[in-house]
N, C-alpha and C positions, 0 to 999 in steps of 0.2 A: 820634292815630291812626296805627297801623302799617299802611302800604299795600303793602309788599313781602310777596311770597307766601313762606310757608315750605315745607318739603318735603311736608308733608301737603296744604297746598292745591295744590301743583304736581301731586301724585298725583291729587287730586280733579279737576283740570283735565283731566288726561289720561283719566280715566274719563268725563268728560262729553264729551270729544271723541270717544272711541271709540264711546260710545253714539250720538251724533249721526251718526257715520259709517255706522253699522250699522242704525239704527233710523229715521232721518229719511227718510221716502219721497221720492224724487227729485221726483215729481210735486207733492208738498207744497211742497218747497223752491223749486221753479221756478215755483209759482203767483203770479200778480200780486196783491200785497196792497194794497187799496184801502180806505179807512176804517179799521174796527177790525182786520179781518183778512181771510183768504181765504174763498172760499165754503165753505158749511157741511160738505158731504160730506167735503171735503179736510180741514178743521179738525178734524172729529170724528175722522178717521183718525189724526191727529197727536195728539189728545187721548187717545185709546185707547192708543196707543203709550207716552205718559208715564204714564198711569194703571198700566198693566201693569208698568212700571219702578218704580212707587211714587214718582214724581217730579212729579206733577201740581199739587200744592199746596205749593211750598217754603216759603210764609209761614204756614202753618197749624200749630197745635200738634201734635205727634206723636200725642197721644191722639186727635185727631179725623181723622187720615189725612194729617198733613203728614209732611215729611221729617226734622224735627229738625236741619236744617242751621243753621249759624251765619251771621251777616251776610256773612262773606267768601264762604262757599261759594254763598250765594244770589246775590252779586254775580258770582262766576265763571260760574255757570249762566246768568244773564241775558246776560252777555257772549258766551258761547260760542253759545248759542241764536241771538242776533242775528247773529253772525258766519256762522253756518251757514245763515242765511236762513230759519230756522224761524219760522212765524208766531206772533204772540202768540195765546194762548188767549182766548176770549171772557171778558170780565172780570165780567160781571154776577152770575154764581154764584160763582167762585173768589174774586174780589177784594173783592166788595161784600157780596151778601146771605149768603154762606156765613159769613163772620166775624161777622156780626150774629146769624145763628142759633146758632153754637156758643157764642157769649158771652152772649146774652140770652134765647135760646130755651129752651123746656122739653125734657125728655128725648124726649117724643113727637115734637116737631118736629124735633129732631136726627136722630132715628131715621128719620123720614119723608123729610127732605130732603137731608141731607149725602151719603148714598150716591150719589144720582143727580147731585148736583153734581160729586162726585169722578169719577165714572165718565164724565161728559160725556154721559149718556143723557137728562138733563133740563136743558134750556136756559132761562135766565131773561132778563128785561127788567127796566128800571127805571121805574116810575111816579111820577116826581118833578114835573117842570115841567108847567105849564098855561099856556093862552093868555094869563092874566094874572099868572102866577107863575112866573118864571124864577129870577133871581138872589135875587128877594125871595120865596123859597119859602115862607115862613111865611104869606103871603097866600093860599095855595092854598084852592079852593072845593069841591073834590070832597067830597061828603058821605057819611057812613057812619051811619045810623040804626039803633039796636039794636031788634031785633024778635025777642024770645025768644032762641033759641040762634043766631041769625044777625045779621049787619049787612046792611042794604040800602044798596048803594052806588050812587050817581048823579054823574055828572060827566064830566069829560074831561081826558085827559093828552095832551101833545104832545111832539114831538121824541123820541118813543120809539123808540130804536134797536133795530132787529131784532125788534120786536114781533111781525112777521108770521112769524118763525121760532121764537118762544119758546113754551115749554109752560107756564110760569108767570111771573107779574109780582109784584114787591114793590111796593107803593104806599104812600104818605103820604096819609091821608084826614082830613077834619075830624070829630071825634066830639063836640066841644062848641064851639058858636058863641058862648058867653057868656064864655068865658075869653080870656086874653091870647092872640094869635095862635099863639105857639109852645107854649102849654100846652093847647091843645084838639086836638092832632093824634095819630093813632094809626097804627101800622106794620102793615099787613095783607099777607099772602101769598094771592094769588089765582090759582086755576087758570084759565088763558086759555080753557079749554073751557067755561066757565061760561055758561049763557044770559044773554043781555043784553050781552055784550061785542062790540064791533064794532071792527075794525081798518081804518084807511084809509091808503094809502100816500102818502108825500111824497117827491117826487123832487127831490133837492137839486142845487145848481149844477154837480156833478160829473156830472150826468145819470143818476145811479144811484139804486137804491132801498135806503138804510139806514134811513130814518126813517119814523115813522108817527104818526098821530094815533090814540088809543084812547078809545073812548066806552063809558061804563058807564050802562046803563039798568035800574034795579031788579035790580041784580045781588046774588044772595044768597051772603054769604061766611060760613061757620061762624066763631063767636067764637073757636074753638080755632085759627084761622088768624091770629090777632093775636099779634105779637111782644110779650112783656112786658106792662106795665100799659097800660090804657086812658088816653089823653091824655099818654102819655109817649114818643110816637113821636119827637118831636124830639130827644130824647137819643140814641136809636138812629141817627136820621138824621144827626146830628153824627158820631157814631163812624163810620158807614159812609163819609161824605164825607172824613174824615181818611185812611182807608184808600185811597180812591180818588185822593185828590190826591198821597199818597206814591208811588202807582204810576204817576202820570200824568207824571212827569218824563222818562221815555222815553230815558234816557241810552244804553242799548246801541243802541237803534234809531236814534237821531241819530248815534252814531258810525259806523254801518253807513252811513247816509246820506251822511256826510262821505266815507267811502271810496268811495262810488258816485260822487259828484261828482268826486273826483280822477280816477276812470276815465273818466267822461264828458269831462272836460277834456283828458285825453290823447288821446282818440279824436276830438275835434271840431276841424275846422279852418275858418278863415275864408276868405273870397274871396281873400285874399292868401297863403293857404297856411300861415299861422301857427297853431300849436295853441292853443287856449284856455288851456291850462296855462301858456303863456308870456305871457299878457296880464296885465301888472302889476295892473290894476284888479280883475280877477277873482280873482286870487291873494290880493289884500289883503282882499277881501270874504270868502272863504272862511277865510283865517286868522283874521280877527276873529270869526268865528262858532266856530272851533276853540278859541279862547282862552276864550269865554264858556262853551263845553261843557265844558272842563277844570275851570272853577270851579264849575259845576253838579254835576259828578261828584263832587268832593270835598264838596260841601254835602249832596248826596243820601247819600252814605256816612256822614257825620257823623249825620244824622238816622235813618238805618236803624240805626246803632250805638246810638243813644240809645233807640229802640223796642226794640232786642234786649236792652238792659239793664234794661228795665222803666221807663225814664224817659218822661214824657209828652211826646209830639210836639206835640199839639194844633195850634194855629193856625200853628206854624212850617211845616207841610206846605204852606201857601199858597205859600212861597218857591219850592218845587219846581214847583208848578202854574204859576206865572208865568214862571219862568225857562225851564222845560222847554218850554212851549207856544210861547214867543216864539222859542226856538232852531229848533223844528220848522218853525215858519212861515217863518223866515229861510232855511232850508235849502230848503224847497219853492219859496221864491220865487227863489232863486239857481239851482236846478234848471230852472225855467222860462226864465230868462234864458240858461241854458247851451245849452238845445235851440233856443232862437230861434223860427223860423217853424214848426217841428215841433209847437209847442203848438197850433196852430189846428186840424188835423184832429181830429175827434172819434174816439175809439177805443172808444166804449162798446160796440159789438157784440163787439169782440175780448175786452174785459175781462169781459163777460157770457158769454164762451164760444160766441158765435154770430156768428163771422166771416162776412161775405158780400163781403169785398172784400179786396185785398192790403193788408198793413201799410203805412202811409204813414210813411216815416221810419226811423231804426234801431230796434233792439229796446228800447234804454234809454229811448226817447222814449214808449214806449206808455202808461205809467201816470202821466207827470209831471203832466199837466193834472189828472186826476182826484184825485191825491193833493193838488195844489195847492188845488183846489176844496173838497175835504172838509176839508182842513187849516184853512180860514178859520173852521171852527167851533171849533178847538182852544182859542182864548182865550175861548171862551163856555161851552162844556159843563164840567160839573163845578164850576160857579161862576164867573162872568165874572172876567177878570183885574182888572178895575176894582174889583169887589167884594173880590177877594183883597187888594188893596192897601189898601183900608179895613179889612179884617180885621187885617192886620199892623200898620198904623198904631195901631189901638186897643188890640188885645190883646198885641202883642209890644213896640211902641215906647212904648205909654201915652200916645199923642197925644190 
């Protein structure tokens, strides 16, 4: 792989930097990002700015509203947006269900759903996990029984991120209980306003509300909302998870977190007056993470280059998921170590925009515990890292 930028790449980088300088709202860049991203009104503002520029879906084919950028351009864009503190856009529409719809959906489904995903006017959530079906997703129990032109859906989904803010949910449902587990699943698109859907909040260890339970009680879903063939949903689910795991490495965000940790270590002094940046143990820990991150960046670039060349990525995307989330957690843990006892005060009210007391500690400490708490789930969602190691062992190493 050629990693050096040519003149065209440098010109593109300058274009991206100028766009971010003029179009990224300051209040968006300064918003505290906890969990997937910043609060919805600010994120939609940034989404609309990217959409107006035609840059909202870099990975999509141009004929469906993508940018037509090559792998290097997409890498540059991701690096520059992270460096500018631009939040990640919500992934459920753009990175997950959108590619499923334009790849496997019919023309009516593309016309109905792709414009709203691109514009950011329609938000999606993911209905995969169930109380007894997480990494063993094929054991899911939510049922969809055919009734004329509808499916009647009954069951429960859990750990559904941002279901309380979503307009639609894409769901895996069981449509055949006699087949093998993977062969009796269908992929449905469901309007969250449909009668019979109940959303209940789950407050996680970071004390914030990202997650939910979603209950389906005799929910009628038109058959035309099914993607592809009945009982073939597992095929579309695997396609979606490959996209999710390819984007889950989070290299630009981790590089930004490294930069932030360097800044924190320069500003933090112990009781003896020494800077944390001069502590050999801290410097060693951060350097070890940076080495791992450099390796992940190269691996991520190779896999993206293969995907751009039309070569199958498949199970190799599990490498990115494992290494990327391990690095994210290592950085979050080191950030907690860096701010020390300022980890203890809860900053929930400030992160929710409802401060009722002065900030405790320096500005850089405000979101550290919330990000640490939320980040404990990183090695679980998208398929737990233990399962991903099994996938690599079987499908890549042939063990």
